[in-house]
C-alpha positions in Angstrom: 0.0 0.0 0.0 1.3 3.4 -1.0 0.9 6.3 1.5 -0.2 9.8 0.5 -0.4 12.6 3.1 -2.9 15.3 2.7 -3.1 18.5 4.6 -5.4 21.5 4.6 -3.7 24.8 3.9 -5.9 27.4 5.7 -4.1 30.4 4.1 -4.5 29.1 0.5 -7.8 27.4 1.3 -6.8 24.2 -0.5 -5.9 20.6 0.2 -2.3 19.7 -0.6 -1.1 16.1 -0.9 2.4 14.7 -1.2 3.9 11.2 -1.0 7.3 9.7 -0.4 6.0 6.5 -2.0 5.0 8.2 -5.2 7.9 10.4 -6.4 6.8 13.7 -7.8 3.3 13.6 -6.4 2.2 17.1 -5.4 -1.5 17.7 -5.7 -3.6 20.7 -4.8 -7.5 20.7 -4.8 -10.4 22.8 -3.4 -12.0 19.7 -1.8 -10.8 16.5 -0.3 -12.8 14.4 -2.7 -11.2 16.2 -5.7 -7.8 15.7 -4.1 -8.4 11.9 -3.8 -9.6 11.7 -7.5 -6.6 13.6 -8.8 -4.1 11.8 -6.7 -5.5 8.4 -7.7 -5.4 9.4 -11.4 -1.8 10.7 -11.2 -0.2 8.0 -9.0 0.0 5.3 -11.7 1.4 7.8 -14.3 4.1 9.1 -11.8 5.0 5.5 -10.8 5.4 4.5 -14.5 7.5 7.7 -15.2 9.8 6.8 -12.3 10.1 3.2 -13.6 8.5 1.8 -10.5 6.7 -1.5 -11.2 3.1 -1.7 -10.1 0.2 -4.1 -10.3 -3.0 -3.5 -12.3 -4.6 -1.9 -9.2 -2.6 0.3 -6.8 -3.8 0.5 -3.2 -3.4 4.1 -1.9 -3.8 5.1 1.7 -4.6 8.8 1.8 -4.3 10.3 5.3 -5.7 13.7 5.9 -4.9 16.3 8.5 -6.7 19.5 9.2 -6.2 21.7 12.2 -9.1 23.9 13.5 -9.7 26.1 16.5 -12.8 25.4 18.6 -14.2 28.2 20.6 -15.5 27.6 24.1 -19.0 28.7 24.8 
């Protein structure tokens, strides 16, 4: 399973994903769902471009992190 790390950039208001397992992967999207779709589409292309052998289907684990501030009542 290949790991992709996603993080919300509050200043830019976008999700950003990178991966040490998928060289060259750097994805930015307005929504998490869009980020997942784009990362899943690009991962096989980047693995092939980096001459990394893969199977017909590539399992991706996308872990998201977002920090928010909660206000006490």
